[in-house]
C-alpha positions as CSV (number, residue, x, y, z in Angstrom):
1,M,-9.9,-40.3,1.7
2,A,-9.5,-38.5,5.0
3,A,-5.8,-38.9,4.9
4,E,-5.6,-37.4,1.4
5,A,-7.7,-34.4,2.6
6,E,-5.5,-33.9,5.6
7,R,-2.4,-34.0,3.4
8,L,-3.9,-31.4,1.0
9,F,-4.9,-29.2,3.9
10,K,-1.4,-29.4,5.4
11,R,0.2,-28.6,2.0
12,A,-2.0,-25.5,1.7
13,L,-0.9,-24.2,5.1
14,V,2.8,-25.3,5.3
15,P,4.9,-23.3,4.8
16,I,2.7,-20.5,3.4
17,L,0.9,-19.8,6.6
18,L,2.6,-21.9,9.2
19,P,5.9,-23.6,9.9
20,E,5.4,-27.4,10.3
21,K,5.9,-27.3,14.1
22,C,3.1,-24.9,14.4
23,Y,0.8,-26.9,12.1
24,D,1.4,-29.9,14.4
25,K,0.7,-27.8,17.5
26,L,-2.6,-26.3,16.2
27,F,-4.0,-29.1,14.0
28,V,-2.5,-32.3,15.2
29,Q,-2.2,-31.7,19.0
30,W,-5.2,-29.3,18.7
31,D,-3.4,-26.8,21.0
32,L,-5.4,-23.9,19.7
33,L,-4.3,-21.6,22.4
34,D,-0.6,-21.8,21.7
35,G,0.2,-18.1,21.6
36,P,3.3,-17.9,19.3
37,C,1.8,-20.2,16.7
38,L,-1.6,-18.5,16.8
39,K,0.1,-15.1,16.3
40,I,2.0,-16.5,13.3
41,L,-1.3,-17.8,11.7
42,I,-3.2,-14.6,12.3
43,S,-0.3,-12.4,11.0
44,K,0.3,-14.5,7.9
45,G,-3.4,-14.7,7.2
46,L,-3.9,-11.0,7.5
47,G,-0.7,-10.3,5.5
48,L,-1.8,-12.4,2.6
49,G,-5.3,-11.0,2.8
50,I,-3.9,-7.4,2.5
51,V,-1.7,-8.5,-0.4
52,A,-4.7,-10.0,-2.2
53,G,-6.9,-7.0,-1.4
54,S,-4.2,-4.6,-2.7
55,L,-4.9,-5.8,-6.2
56,L,-8.1,-3.8,-6.1
57,V,-7.4,-1.1,-3.5
58,K,-6.7,1.7,-6.0
59,L,-8.8,0.3,-8.9
60,P,-11.8,2.4,-7.8
61,Q,-9.6,5.5,-7.9
62,V,-8.4,4.7,-11.4
63,L,-11.9,4.0,-12.6
64,K,-13.2,7.2,-11.1
65,I,-10.6,9.2,-12.9
66,L,-11.2,7.4,-16.2
67,G,-15.0,7.7,-15.8
68,A,-14.9,11.5,-15.1
69,K,-12.0,12.0,-17.6
70,S,-10.6,14.3,-14.9
71,A,-8.2,14.2,-12.0
72,E,-9.7,17.2,-10.3
73,G,-9.0,17.3,-6.6
74,L,-6.0,15.0,-6.7
75,S,-2.7,16.5,-5.7
76,L,0.0,15.2,-8.1
77,Q,2.7,16.0,-5.5
78,S,0.8,13.9,-2.9
79,V,0.5,11.0,-5.3
80,M,4.3,11.3,-6.2
81,L,5.3,11.2,-2.5
82,E,3.0,8.2,-1.9
83,L,4.8,6.5,-4.8
84,M,8.1,7.3,-3.3
85,A,7.0,5.8,0.1
86,L,5.7,2.6,-1.6
87,T,8.8,2.2,-3.6
88,G,11.0,2.6,-0.5
89,T,9.0,-0.1,1.3
90,M,9.2,-2.5,-1.6
91,V,12.9,-2.1,-2.3
92,Y,13.8,-2.2,1.4
93,S,11.7,-5.4,1.9
94,I,13.2,-7.1,-1.2
95,T,16.7,-6.2,-0.2
96,N,16.2,-7.5,3.4
97,N,14.5,-10.7,2.1
98,F,11.3,-10.1,4.2
99,P,8.4,-12.6,3.6
100,F,6.2,-11.5,0.7
101,S,3.2,-11.6,3.0
102,S,4.7,-8.7,5.0
103,W,5.1,-6.3,2.0
104,G,3.5,-7.7,-1.1
105,E,0.8,-5.1,-1.3
106,A,3.5,-2.5,-1.8
107,L,4.3,-4.1,-5.2
108,F,0.6,-3.9,-6.4
109,L,0.0,-0.5,-4.9
110,T,3.1,0.8,-6.6
111,L,1.8,-0.3,-10.0
112,Q,-1.6,1.3,-9.4
113,T,0.0,4.5,-8.0
114,V,2.2,4.8,-11.1
115,T,-0.9,4.5,-13.2
116,I,-2.7,7.3,-11.2
117,C,0.4,9.5,-11.6
118,F,0.3,9.1,-15.4
119,L,-3.5,9.7,-15.5
120,V,-3.2,12.9,-13.5
121,M,-0.6,14.2,-16.0
122,H,-2.6,13.0,-19.0
123,Y,-5.8,14.7,-17.9
124,R,-3.8,17.9,-17.3
125,G,-2.7,17.9,-20.9
126,Q,0.8,16.6,-20.0
127,T,0.8,13.2,-21.7
128,V,4.3,13.4,-23.0
129,K,5.6,14.4,-19.6
130,G,3.6,11.4,-18.2
131,V,5.3,9.0,-20.6
132,A,8.8,10.4,-19.7
133,F,7.9,10.0,-16.0
134,L,7.1,6.3,-16.6
135,A,10.4,5.7,-18.3
136,C,12.4,7.5,-15.6
137,Y,10.6,5.7,-12.8
138,A,11.4,2.3,-14.4
139,L,15.0,3.2,-14.7
140,V,15.3,4.4,-11.1
141,L,13.6,1.2,-9.9
142,L,16.0,-1.0,-11.8
143,V,19.0,0.9,-10.3
144,L,17.6,0.6,-6.7
145,L,17.0,-3.1,-7.1
146,S,20.4,-3.7,-8.6
147,P,23.3,-5.2,-6.5
148,F,25.3,-2.0,-7.1
149,T,23.0,0.0,-4.8
150,P,24.4,0.0,-1.2
151,L,22.2,-1.2,1.6
152,A,22.7,2.2,3.4
153,V,21.0,3.9,0.4
154,V,18.1,1.6,0.5
155,T,17.7,2.0,4.3
156,L,17.9,5.8,3.9
157,L,15.1,5.6,1.3
158,Q,12.9,3.6,3.7
159,A,13.7,6.1,6.5
160,S,12.6,8.9,4.3
161,N,9.2,7.3,4.0
162,V,8.0,8.9,7.2
163,P,8.4,12.6,6.0
164,A,7.3,11.5,2.5
165,V,4.0,10.0,3.8
166,V,3.4,13.0,6.2
167,V,4.0,15.7,3.6
168,G,2.2,13.8,0.9
169,K,-1.0,13.3,2.9
170,L,-0.9,16.8,4.3
171,L,-0.7,18.1,0.7
172,Q,-3.8,16.1,-0.2
173,A,-5.5,17.3,2.9
174,A,-4.7,20.9,2.2
175,T,-6.0,20.4,-1.4
176,N,-9.2,19.0,-0.1
177,Y,-9.6,21.9,2.4
178,C,-8.8,24.6,-0.2
179,N,-11.2,23.1,-2.7
180,G,-13.9,22.5,-0.1
181,H,-14.4,19.0,-1.5
182,T,-12.5,15.8,-2.3
183,G,-13.0,15.9,-6.0
184,Q,-12.2,12.6,-7.8
185,L,-10.7,11.1,-4.6
186,S,-12.2,7.6,-4.2
187,A,-13.7,7.0,-0.8
188,I,-13.4,3.2,-1.2
189,T,-9.6,3.6,-1.9
190,V,-9.1,5.9,1.1
191,F,-10.9,3.6,3.6
192,L,-9.1,0.5,2.3
193,L,-5.7,2.2,2.6
194,F,-6.6,3.3,6.1
195,G,-7.6,-0.2,7.2
196,G,-4.7,-1.8,5.4
197,S,-2.1,0.5,7.1
198,L,-3.6,-0.2,10.5
199,T,-3.4,-3.9,10.0
200,R,0.2,-3.7,8.7
201,I,1.4,-2.3,12.1
202,F,0.7,-5.7,13.7
203,T,1.9,-7.9,10.7
204,S,5.1,-5.8,10.4
205,I,6.0,-6.3,14.1
206,Q,5.1,-10.0,13.9
207,E,6.7,-11.0,10.6
208,T,9.7,-8.7,10.3
209,G,10.5,-7.3,13.8
210,D,11.7,-4.2,12.0
211,P,10.9,-1.1,14.0
212,L,11.4,1.1,10.8
213,M,8.8,-0.8,8.9
214,A,6.3,-0.7,11.8
215,G,7.0,3.0,12.4
216,V,6.2,3.9,8.8
217,F,2.8,2.1,9.0
218,V,2.0,3.9,12.3
219,V,2.6,7.2,10.6
220,S,0.8,6.1,7.5
221,S,-2.3,5.1,9.5
222,L,-2.5,8.5,11.2
223,C,-2.2,10.3,7.9
224,N,-4.7,8.0,6.0
225,G,-7.1,8.5,8.9
226,L,-6.9,12.3,8.4
227,I,-7.9,11.9,4.7
228,A,-10.7,9.4,5.7
229,I,-12.1,12.0,8.1
230,Q,-12.1,14.6,5.3
231,V,-13.9,12.2,3.0
232,L,-16.6,11.8,5.6
233,F,-16.8,15.5,6.3
234,Y,-17.1,16.4,2.6
235,W,-19.3,13.4,1.7
236,N,-22.2,15.4,0.3
237,T,-20.1,18.2,-1.2
238,K,-19.7,18.0,-5.0
239,P,-17.0,19.8,-7.0
240,P,-18.3,22.6,-9.2
241,H,-18.6,22.0,-12.9
242,K,-15.9,23.6,-15.0
243,Q,-16.1,24.3,-18.7
244,K,-12.5,23.5,-19.2
245,E,-10.4,21.0,-17.3
246,Q,-7.2,22.4,-16.0
């Protein structure tokens, strides 16, 4: 019975969280202070945790828009630039065969961000434009993931994430400042994005060793932190009621 339990435990960890040699180090030899293997375990665990959590990160934002039947306070340009950054990370990671635990949340966040883009257009009375946007985005994504797209183009797209993230978040910050409130911006989503980007700095360095990936998350953490500060600052400020949604 104990042998069967140990076999199931090992199957759950190897190779998802640990290579077999690290499993032997940590759970057979009980060398719990082995630095390299401990880093792998922590990084993989955090990475998979972020991927799992990303399934729900932007759900509060989507529900808040649907509940209010309004996208007031959200900058469409900011959401579009965030989508561009997420798409760049996802395509770059797939092309370079990075472990799913190091980038998987980009896939789920992309799907949720596309939904938010459509909802913003829909509640601004631009539903047809929103449908056209979905079709165009799907086509662009297929082209980027095809073998016909050169690696240099994919790398350039990932490198463009830094200005895209900065400009996108600054646009949202400017919108918040001009409005004097954060509108339908979800505090839960903002804080989860901030925490996730901070954690990703460590997991990117540990799992990919790619300075470009890590650099994007450093910049993303700073920008998400700015929005989080605004959410706290405008916490008790409510948007004024409008007779007609723009």
